[in-house]
N, C-alpha and C positions, 0 to 999 in steps of 0.2 A: 611498527608502532606509530600511530597517528596522534600527534599532540595538537590541540586547538589553543592557539594563543588568544582567541577571541572569547573563549569560554569563561564563565564566572568561576568555574572550578579551578583551584590552584594547580599549577603544572605538576608539582610533586604528587598531588592526589591522583591526577590522571595517570601518572606513571605507576603508582601503587595499584590503582584499579586495573590497569592493563595486566599486571602480573597476577592479580587475583583471578581475572578471567582466564588467563592461560592455565592456571592450576585447576579451577573449578571445571573447565571443559576437558581436562586431561591432556592438554598440550604440553604442560610441564608436570612432572611427577616428583614425589618426595625423593630428595637426594639430588635432583638436578641443580646445576649451578647457574646462578644468575650472571649476566654480563658484568664485567668489572666496572666499577663506578666511572673511572676516567675514560674507559673505552666507550661506554654508553653515552656519556656526556659529550664526547667528541662526535659520535654518530648523530646525535640529536641537536648538536649545536647549543648545548646548555652548559651552565656552570656545574661543576662536579658536586657542589654543595646541594643543588636541587635533587640530584640523583641520590645523594647520601640521605637527604631528608625522607625521600620516598622509601628507601630501604629501612630507615629507622622506624617508619610507620608500620611497615610490614613486619619488622622484628617485634615491635610492641604488641602487634596483633597475634603473634605466634605463627605467622605465615612462613617466615624464613629464619634460618639460624646463620649466624656469622661465625666462621671458623678462623680464629686468630692465627693459627699456625699456617694454614694454607692461604690466608689473606683473601678469602672469598665468602660469598653469601650463597646459601643453598636452600632449596625448598625444604621446609621442616618435615621430618618423618612423622611428626605428631600433628600435622596440620588438620584442622577440623573443617571439613567442607561445609557443613551446616552453618557453622559460625561465620565463615567467609561469605556465604550466600546472604545471610542475614545482614551482615555489614554492608554488602553491596546494595541490598534492598533499602536499608536505612539511608544510604548516601543518595540513591536515586530519588527516594521520596523527598529528601531534603532539597535537592536541586529543583524538583518539580514544584514543591511548595514555594520556594523562593521566586520562581518564574511566575507562578499564579499570583502571588502577592504583588509583585511588580506590575503585572498586567492589570490587576484589579485597581491598584492605586492610580493607574493612568486612565481609569474609567471604562475599560473594556468589560463587556458582559461575559458571563460564563459561556454562552453560545459562541461569541466571537472568539474566545480563547480556544474552545474545543475545535472549532473549524480551522483556525490558523494552525494549531498543533497537528491536526490530521493531515492538512494539505502539505505542511513541511515534511512530515514523515513520508508522504507519498512521493514528494519531489526527491527526497534523499534516501529512498528505500535501500539502495545498495549499501550506503554508508551505515545506516542505522540497523539494518536487519540483524546482523550477527550480534551486535551489542545488546539490543533490546530483547531479542528472542532468548538469549542466554540469561538475561537478568530476570525475566518474568516466568520462565518455565517452571521453576520449583513451586511457585504459587499456583500455576495453572493446573498442575497435576491433581490438586485437591478440588478443582472446580469442574462443573459440567461443560463439556465441549459441545458447541453448536457449529455445524459445518455448512458453510456457504460455498457453492461452486457455480461458476458461470462467467458472465461478461463483466468486465471491469467498468466501474464508474466511481467517481469521487463520492457520490451519494451513498454507495454501498460501504465505502470505507468509513464515512461519517456514521452510518447506521451501526456498523459493527463496533466502532469505538464507543458510541453512545450506549449501546446495550451492555457492553462489557463493563462500562463505568457505573451504570445504574444498578446492576445485579452482581453482587460480589461472589455469588455461587455459580456464575456462568461466564464463559468467554466465547467469543465468536472467532473462528478461523476462516480466512478467506482464501480461496483458490481461484485465481483469475485465469481460467483456461479457455474462455470463449463461450458463446451462447450454446452452440450445438454440443460441444463436449460437456458443458455443465448440465444440460438436460440428460445426457447419457449417464453421467455420474449419479444424478438424482434417481433415474430409473433403476440403476443397479443397487440403490440403497446405500450408496457411499457418501451421500450428502443429505442434509436435512432440508435444505432449501436451495433453489437455483435462481439465477438472474438471466433474463434473455430479452433480446430486442430484434427478433428475426421477422422480417417481412416477406410475405409470399407475394411475389410481383404479379401473379395471375389474379389474385383476389384483393390485393392491397391490405390484407389482414395480417396483424402481428401475432406471432407465436402460436396461435391455435392450430393452424394447419400442420406445423412441425410437431406439436405435442400429440396430435391425433395419429401421426405416422409413427412416432417413436414410442408412444405409450398407449396403444389402442385399447388396452384392457383396464386402464386406470381412470379413476375420476380425479381430475386435477383442478386445483383452484389457482387462478391468476389474481394477484393483488398488484395493482399499479403502484409503482414507486414514484414515478414521475414521467413526464414526456420531456424529451431533450432535443436540442439541435445538434445534428451531425454536419460536418463540413470539412473544409480545408484549413489547416492551421499554418499560418505564415508569420514571418518576422514582423516586428513593429514597422508600420509604414508601408508594408508590402513592397520591399525594394525590388523584387523581381517582377512586379506588375502582373501577378497571377490573377486571372479572372474566373477560370473554370477548370474542370478536369481536362479539357482539351489542351490547356497550356502544359500539361505534364508530358506531352510529346516533345516539347522543346529540348534540344540537347544541352542547354545551359541550366536546366532545372533538375535538381536532385530531390528525390522523393523518399519518404520513410513510411513503411506499411505496417498494418496490424498483422498478427499471426493468423495462420490458417485456422478455420473453425470459428473465428470470432465473427459476430454479427456485423461489425464494422468492415471486416475484410470481405464478407459476402456482399455488403452494400457497394463497396468500391469495385469489386469485380463485375457486379451487375452494371454499374455505370460505364465501365470500360467496354463491356459487350454491346450496350446500347449505342455507344459512340463509335463502335468499330475500331477501338484502339487495342493493339496487341500488347499484352503485359511486357513483352521483351522490349518494347519501344519506350517504356517508362524507366528512366534511369533511377535505380534504387528500389525497384519493385520488390526485390528479394531481401531488402533490409527490413527485418521484422522486429517489432516491439510488442510486449504483452499488455501494456496499459496505455490509456490516453495520456497520462502524465508523462510516461516515457516518450511518447511521440512528441509531445510539446517540448520536453527537455531536449530532445535531439535537434529540434528546430532552433530552440533558444541558444544552444551551444554551437550552432553553425554546422552540425553534421549533415543537415538536410535543409533545403529551401522551403519545403512544404511537406505536410503529413496529413493523414486522414484521421479525424478524431472529433471529440465532443467539444462544444463551445465552452463548457465549464472548465476543461483543462487548459484551453487557450487563455481564458480569462484569468485564472489564478496564476499563470506564468507570464502574464502581461504581453501576450502575443495577439496578433490580429486574426480574424476569423472570416471565412467565406462560407455562408450557409448553403447546404445542399438538400437537407431533408429533416423534417420533424418526425420523431419516432417515439413509440411507446417502449418504456422499459418496465417489465413486469417481474415481480417475484413469483416463482413457480413452486407450488406446494402440493404434495400428494394429499388427497382428502383424508386418508387414513391417519395422517400425521398432523392434521389441522389443529386438534385440541391438545397437542403436546405442549408442555410448559414453555419450551424454547420458542416454538412457532408463535404462541400467543404473546410472548414478550416482544418478539420482533414486530408483530402487527400492532401491538400497543404503542410502541415507540414511533412507528410511522404516523400515528394519529396525534402525537404530542405537539403542542404549539411550539415548544422550544426547538424541536427537530425541524419542523416546517420552516421556522424563521431562518435557520441555518441554510436550508436549501434555497429559499426564496432570495437570499442575499447573493447568490451566485448566478451570474448571467447564463442564460441558455436553458434554464429549467422552467417547465410549466407544471404547476401543482394542481391544476383544476380537477384532475381525475385521481389524484393520490389517495390511496386507500380503497378505491372502488374495486369490487371483486367480480370475477367472471368464472363460472363453473364449466369445465370441459368434461362432458360425459363420455363414457365408452361408446365406440361405434361411430 
């Protein structure tokens, strides 16, 4: 159980919500006994009265029963899962409303708030993932799912959140598997849209050569989301004095890499080949992360001295950046799906001024071609 003493939510409410999650996810079942009040208070370093108040709240909601004879509290055999889910939704909405009101009172715009919230979720994905996924899934079941698969970028996370917030009957799921796997998933019909930034070093052309090889019989539409800077992410002030990829051969430098199949990994491997650097000579080459934010976080936490990633991720985590390449990031759509409601909504949002303002405020993005389309025909 993780308790946040910095949260605006009362400690006893956090404890009560923890047990609600345990029950709604099936980790605790009707009849299971909750920890004794004094024992739990000792484990958490809290006053027993705080635990008792949490248990009282659960009892008032009908979540637990207290058995006087055995001196314990048990998950109620009459617990109503739907009621508990609704209670958690109400509490989550209340917390979000309070945050929004505080931010607006300080003069932040809706775009500023949305961007900050998305970036914080990206930074703390492992912490938030279980809590938020469980909290929203009951609502999602009644909404249209739109599936994104492909390369990670903060712009994609902002786009997905923006669309899900604008259209109550639709939500966007993101699978950041890398550019090549994302195109393969799209070709198999297991995604509605993909994201890619693959460069063919023989022609210096982005994405089209790969699409022609992977989907030779499909008409494919490319919609540019943005152009972005890729490079080396280093600690503030660049204490290791890293100048280029050549420095990664130094024995005192620890590197963090993107996963196989990602466009960023392909870019990095190409740089190594051109410079005649063996991957085995790069300390940390096999340390892989699936997103740019995860790369930046590893550097920020001192797990690595340098990583390969997008300038946007370095910027939002307050790290320094050494540029290597400006690249196109395209949304990839099968023409036969172009007029589907989900795709049209995605394209509509990319044209909205509020969305563009969010992206333009993040260093490393060039929006000059955003929204421009290219058709890739069979053959």
